[in-house]
C-alpha positions as CSV (number, residue, x, y, z in Angstrom):
1,M,-65.0,112.1,185.8
2,I,-64.5,108.2,185.6
3,R,-61.2,106.8,184.5
4,F,-60.2,103.4,183.5
5,C,-56.9,102.1,183.8
6,F,-54.8,99.8,181.9
7,F,-51.7,97.9,182.5
8,L,-51.1,97.5,179.0
9,L,-49.2,100.4,177.7
10,F,-49.3,101.2,173.8
11,C,-46.0,102.4,173.1
12,I,-45.1,101.9,169.0
13,P,-42.0,102.1,167.6
14,L,-42.2,103.7,164.4
15,Q,-40.1,105.8,161.6
16,A,-40.7,109.4,162.9
17,Q,-42.9,109.2,166.2
18,Q,-44.5,106.9,168.8
19,L,-47.9,107.0,170.4
20,V,-47.7,106.4,174.3
21,L,-51.0,106.1,175.9
22,Q,-51.5,108.8,178.4
23,D,-55.1,108.5,179.8
24,S,-58.6,107.1,179.2
25,V,-62.0,108.3,180.1
26,A,-65.2,106.5,179.9
27,L,-67.7,108.5,177.8
28,K,-71.1,107.6,176.2
29,A,-71.8,110.1,173.4
30,D,-73.2,110.4,169.8
31,L,-70.7,112.5,168.7
32,F,-67.1,112.8,170.1
33,V,-66.1,116.6,169.3
34,G,-62.8,116.6,171.6
35,Y,-60.6,118.6,173.7
36,D,-60.2,122.3,173.6
37,N,-56.9,124.0,175.0
38,Y,-58.1,124.1,178.4
39,N,-58.6,120.3,178.4
40,S,-62.3,120.5,178.5
41,L,-64.1,117.7,176.7
42,Y,-67.2,118.4,174.2
43,F,-69.6,116.0,173.2
44,V,-72.9,115.6,172.1
45,K,-75.1,113.5,173.3
46,N,-79.2,113.3,172.7
47,N,-78.7,116.4,170.2
48,T,-77.1,118.3,173.0
49,L,-73.7,119.9,173.2
50,N,-71.8,119.0,176.3
51,K,-68.7,120.4,178.0
52,R,-67.1,118.7,180.9
53,S,-64.2,120.0,182.7
54,K,-62.7,119.0,185.8
55,E,-64.8,121.5,187.7
56,Q,-68.2,120.7,186.0
57,T,-70.2,119.6,183.2
58,I,-72.5,122.4,181.4
59,S,-74.7,122.1,178.4
60,Y,-76.4,123.7,175.2
61,A,-79.3,122.6,173.5
62,D,-81.7,124.4,170.7
63,M,-84.2,121.5,169.8
64,S,-86.0,123.9,167.4
65,L,-83.0,123.9,165.0
66,G,-83.0,120.3,164.5
67,T,-79.6,118.3,164.7
68,I,-76.5,119.2,165.3
69,E,-74.2,118.6,162.3
70,S,-71.0,119.8,163.4
71,V,-69.1,121.5,166.6
72,D,-65.6,123.7,166.0
73,I,-63.9,124.0,169.2
74,I,-60.7,125.8,167.8
75,N,-61.3,129.0,169.8
76,P,-62.8,127.9,173.0
77,L,-64.2,131.3,173.8
78,K,-66.2,131.2,170.6
79,V,-67.6,127.9,170.2
80,L,-69.4,127.0,166.9
81,V,-72.2,124.9,166.5
82,Y,-73.8,123.9,163.2
83,Y,-77.3,122.7,162.4
84,A,-77.2,121.6,158.7
85,N,-81.4,120.9,158.6
86,F,-81.7,124.9,159.2
87,N,-78.5,126.3,157.4
88,T,-77.7,127.6,160.7
89,V,-75.0,128.3,162.9
90,V,-74.7,129.3,166.6
91,L,-71.9,131.0,168.4
92,L,-71.5,130.2,172.1
93,D,-69.0,131.5,174.7
94,N,-66.8,129.4,177.2
95,T,-69.7,128.9,179.2
96,L,-72.0,127.7,176.4
97,N,-74.3,130.8,176.7
98,E,-75.6,131.9,173.3
99,I,-73.6,135.0,171.6
100,E,-74.9,134.9,168.1
101,R,-76.3,133.0,165.4
102,I,-76.2,133.2,161.7
103,N,-79.2,131.8,159.3
104,F,-77.6,131.4,155.8
105,N,-81.2,131.0,154.8
106,E,-80.8,135.1,155.3
107,V,-77.4,135.4,153.5
108,D,-77.7,135.6,149.4
109,G,-76.1,132.5,147.5
110,F,-75.8,130.3,150.7
111,A,-78.8,128.0,150.2
112,N,-77.1,124.9,151.1
113,I,-74.1,124.7,153.0
114,E,-71.8,121.3,153.0
115,S,-69.3,122.8,156.2
116,V,-68.7,125.7,158.3
117,S,-65.8,126.1,160.5
118,M,-64.2,129.1,162.3
119,A,-61.5,131.4,160.5
120,I,-59.8,134.9,161.4
121,S,-61.3,137.2,163.3
122,N,-65.3,137.7,162.5
123,S,-64.9,135.1,159.4
124,L,-66.2,131.8,158.5
125,W,-64.8,128.8,156.1
126,V,-68.0,128.1,154.4
127,F,-68.0,125.0,151.7
128,N,-71.0,126.2,149.5
129,K,-72.8,122.9,148.1
130,D,-74.6,124.6,145.8
131,N,-71.6,126.1,143.6
132,Q,-69.0,123.4,145.3
133,Q,-67.0,126.0,146.2
134,L,-65.2,127.4,149.5
135,E,-65.8,130.9,150.5
136,L,-64.4,132.8,153.7
137,F,-67.8,135.0,154.7
138,N,-67.4,137.9,157.3
139,Y,-70.7,137.3,159.1
140,R,-69.8,141.1,161.0
141,S,-69.7,143.1,157.4
142,G,-71.3,140.3,155.3
143,Q,-68.1,140.1,152.9
144,R,-67.9,136.9,151.2
145,I,-64.8,136.2,149.4
146,L,-64.3,133.2,146.9
147,I,-61.4,131.0,148.1
148,S,-61.9,128.1,145.5
149,Q,-63.0,127.2,141.9
150,P,-65.4,124.5,141.8
151,I,-64.5,121.3,143.3
152,S,-65.5,118.0,142.0
153,G,-66.7,115.5,144.2
154,N,-68.1,114.8,147.1
155,I,-66.1,116.1,150.3
156,I,-64.6,113.1,152.7
157,S,-63.1,115.0,155.3
158,Q,-62.0,118.4,155.9
159,D,-60.3,120.4,158.8
160,S,-59.0,123.4,159.4
161,S,-57.3,126.4,161.6
162,F,-57.2,130.1,161.5
163,N,-55.4,130.6,158.6
164,F,-55.8,127.3,156.8
165,Y,-58.1,125.1,155.4
166,F,-57.7,121.5,154.0
167,L,-60.2,119.7,151.9
168,L,-60.3,115.7,150.9
169,T,-62.4,114.4,148.1
170,K,-62.4,111.0,146.4
171,D,-60.0,112.0,144.1
172,Q,-57.9,115.0,145.3
173,L,-56.6,117.0,148.1
174,V,-56.8,120.6,148.5
175,S,-55.1,123.1,151.0
176,F,-55.8,126.9,151.1
177,N,-54.8,129.8,152.7
178,V,-57.0,132.5,154.3
179,Y,-55.9,135.1,151.5
180,G,-57.7,132.9,148.8
181,S,-54.7,131.1,147.6
182,I,-54.1,127.5,146.6
183,L,-51.0,126.1,148.5
184,E,-51.4,122.6,147.5
185,Q,-53.5,120.3,144.8
186,T,-52.8,116.7,144.4
187,N,-54.3,113.6,143.7
188,N,-55.8,111.7,147.3
189,P,-52.9,109.7,148.3
190,G,-55.1,107.0,149.6
191,F,-56.5,109.2,152.8
192,T,-59.8,108.6,154.4
193,A,-59.6,111.3,156.5
194,I,-57.3,114.8,157.6
195,W,-56.6,116.8,160.5
196,E,-55.0,120.2,160.4
197,Y,-51.3,119.8,162.3
198,K,-49.2,122.7,163.1
199,N,-50.2,124.3,159.8
200,S,-50.0,121.4,157.7
201,L,-51.9,118.3,157.8
202,I,-51.9,114.6,158.9
203,G,-53.8,111.9,156.9
204,L,-55.0,108.7,157.9
205,G,-54.6,105.8,155.5
206,A,-57.0,102.9,154.9
207,D,-54.3,101.3,156.3
208,G,-54.8,102.6,159.5
209,K,-51.4,104.4,159.6
210,F,-51.1,108.3,159.7
211,Y,-49.1,110.1,156.7
212,S,-47.4,113.7,157.2
213,G,-48.5,116.2,154.4
214,S,-49.5,115.0,150.8
215,A,-46.1,113.4,150.1
216,G,-47.1,110.6,152.3
217,T,-44.3,110.3,154.8
218,K,-45.5,107.8,157.7
219,Q,-45.7,109.4,161.1
220,F,-47.4,106.7,163.3
221,E,-49.5,104.3,163.2
222,L,-53.2,103.2,165.1
223,P,-52.6,100.1,167.4
224,E,-54.2,97.1,166.1
225,H,-57.4,97.3,168.3
226,F,-58.3,100.8,167.1
227,A,-57.3,100.3,163.7
228,K,-59.9,97.6,163.2
229,N,-62.9,99.7,165.0
230,T,-64.7,101.4,162.0
231,Q,-66.7,103.1,164.6
232,K,-63.9,105.2,166.4
233,Q,-63.8,109.0,166.0
234,L,-60.6,111.0,166.4
235,Q,-59.3,114.7,167.4
236,I,-55.3,115.4,166.8
237,N,-54.8,118.9,169.2
238,G,-51.3,120.1,169.1
239,D,-49.2,116.9,170.4
240,L,-52.1,114.9,171.4
241,L,-54.1,111.9,169.6
242,Y,-57.5,111.2,171.0
243,I,-59.6,108.1,170.2
244,Y,-63.1,107.4,170.8
245,D,-64.0,104.0,170.7
246,G,-67.8,104.0,171.7
247,D,-66.7,103.4,175.6
248,F,-63.7,105.2,176.5
249,V,-61.6,108.6,174.8
250,F,-58.0,107.2,174.6
251,T,-55.2,110.0,175.0
252,F,-52.1,109.2,173.2
253,K,-48.9,111.3,173.5
254,L,-47.0,111.6,170.3
255,T,-43.5,111.7,171.0
């Protein structure tokens, strides 16, 4: 693992929290996925999913399924890889060996999927593009639970945990629980991206500032260098913020 040392420490006084630079790691990737709870780094390069730990780097690829659309690492023992071209989810174990795959082309009513992520037990959060509705799909039993009414507008950003799902469009911000209840539905307060954070959410505004919840309480803001970088990819995991700028992954501690 190559590390790059900075003499400048980003420590930014804010209303509620500070960002303190902890680490930086060199990385060349097409997609930065993030770090799991065991501090393993996941990224996609040349349509191959890579998992890098202190001990080794392991990989998974299936070129027959087309391009990797997204990867969900909320459960490192069951990593979800979504191939949108073939409407297929592949589940991998912690060594990136295939456990099973779900072909939504073979599931009635799932002709086109906008996004897929892990939920509780053997279930997936599935946003059905055909009816613009969020569903909870148990891939063991085949049971489908309709979670939302039709959502107008294209999804800008979404994030989820096992029990909660947060969805952002140009006009609205909606949060759901795993029982199918809408926890909150408001106008988009100006967010460009959202993340699940301790069963609530954090939104990134166009001003480069992060806000807690739909009420918009400012928590922290990006250092100027990252705020201006339109290519950045971010992950929030626990009290750590990861920013990938195309060359390095920077780890910030939220204090």
